[in-house]
N, C-alpha and C positions, 0 to 999 in steps of 0.2 A: 344628099339631095334628099333626105324625108323630109327637113325642111319647109323644101323647093313643092313636094307635092301639096303638103299640107298648105301653105300659103296659097298654091292655083288652085286647089277644092274652094277655098275660103271665099277668091275672087272670084270663080264664077257662080259660087252658091250667092255672094253680095250683088254681081250685074241680075241674076236671075230675079232677087228680092228688089233690085231697085227698078227695073223694066218691068214688074208689077205693080208698084207704086207708084211708078210714073203714068201707069196705065188708069188706074184708076184715079191717080191724082187729076188724070188730063178731062177724065169723064167726069168728074165731079166739080172741074176748072169751069168746064161748059155747064155743069148744072148751076154752079153759083156764077158765072159771068151773067147768063142768060135770065135767073133769078132776080139776080141784082139789076139790073137792068131794065126788067119789067116792073119793077117794082118801084125803080126810080126814075123811070123816065114815062114808063105806061101808065101807074096808078099816081105818081106825082110824089111820090113817100120822100121824107129826109134821104140824105146819103147815110148816115150811121144807121140807121134805122132799116136801109134797104141793104146794105151790108150783111147787117148782124141777122136777119130773120134769112137773106138766101144761104148766109154758110152755114148755121144750124140744117140745113133742108140737106147743104151737100156734104155735112158732115156727117149726118146721118147713113147718107150712101158711101162714103169713103169708110166708115168704122164696120160696117157690112163686110164691103169689099175686100177691105183688109185683113179683117179678123179669119174670114173664109177662105180667101185667095192668096192675097199676097204672105200674109204671115203664119198661114196653116200651120206652117210645122215649126210652129214655134210652142212654147211651153204657154198652156193655158190657165192660167190663176185666177180664172173666176172672172164669169160674166161682168158681175157688175162691177167690180172692183176696175178690170180693164176699160169697161164702159165709161165709166167716173174720169180715172184718168185720161182717157182718151178727149174725152168732151172738156175736160179742164184745160188739156195742153194743145185744144181747138181754139180753146179762150184766150190764148196764150197768142197765138197763129193770128186770132182775130185781130185781139188788140194791135198788132202790130198794122196790120192790116188798116185798120181805123186812124190809126196814129199818122199813117201817110195818107191816106185819103183827106181827115181833117185838117193835116198840115196843106193841101192840096187847095181844098174847099176852103176853110176858115183863114189861117193864116194868108197864102199866097192870093185868096179872092178869086180861083179860077171855078167859075160853075158850070162850062160847059162841058156835054160831055166826052168828048174827048180827052180833056186834062181828068176830067174822073176815071175813065176807063184805063189809060196811063196810069193815075195815082194806085186805080184798084189792081194793073197788071204787075207794079212795082210790091205791093203793100203783100200781096198772094205770094211771090217770088221767093222775100224773104221771111213769111211765113211757113212757106214750104220746106226750105230749107231746115228753118226750125223742128218743125214736127217729122222730118224723115228722124232727124236725130233722136229727138225725145221719145217716140212711137219704140225704136228700137230701144232705146238704155230703160223705156218705164212702162209702158205698156207690156207691148209683145216680148218677153222677153225669151233670151236665147234657149233651144233647147240643151238638156245637160249631154256633156259628151257623153256619147259611147264609148262600151271599152275598146281598146286597141289593140291589134294581135300584133306583138311585137317584131317578130319575123316579117312578117309581110307590111305595115303601118298600116293596113285596113282594118275599119270596124269590123270585131267579132265576129257580127252578123255574115260581112261581106266577106270573110275568109275563106280562101280556096281551099283550104284544108281541113275544115271542118268537116 
């Protein structure tokens, strides 16, 4: 029974984190998508530069949102370390997106806005899967497990026996 209780609590916690991550990611996507289209089609900048600059802007928003809301209960291993790793991993996520956009634009020769935006969405989707996994693994570390009360199976701080 204890196994199921712990599994349930972990599942509920993961769903909450995933919902928060999705909310921050959704807002960051709107920032990224809007900025990249403004830069690409409003200012006439290149597809890769537009994507790169928009990603830096949206990633800055995402770092602040994820650090102070999504993963606020996780270990804090130092702002400089987290920030560096966050942007390194975002760089890999950006590279994934750039590969899709570059392939669509330069290999397939599709230069229209619809093709660009579809490639952008696909690239962001693959990059997001990588980022969620990598943030949890390397940036926002899991908190140390609190001592568990052997009789109730609850963390000692929540135990009714105190």
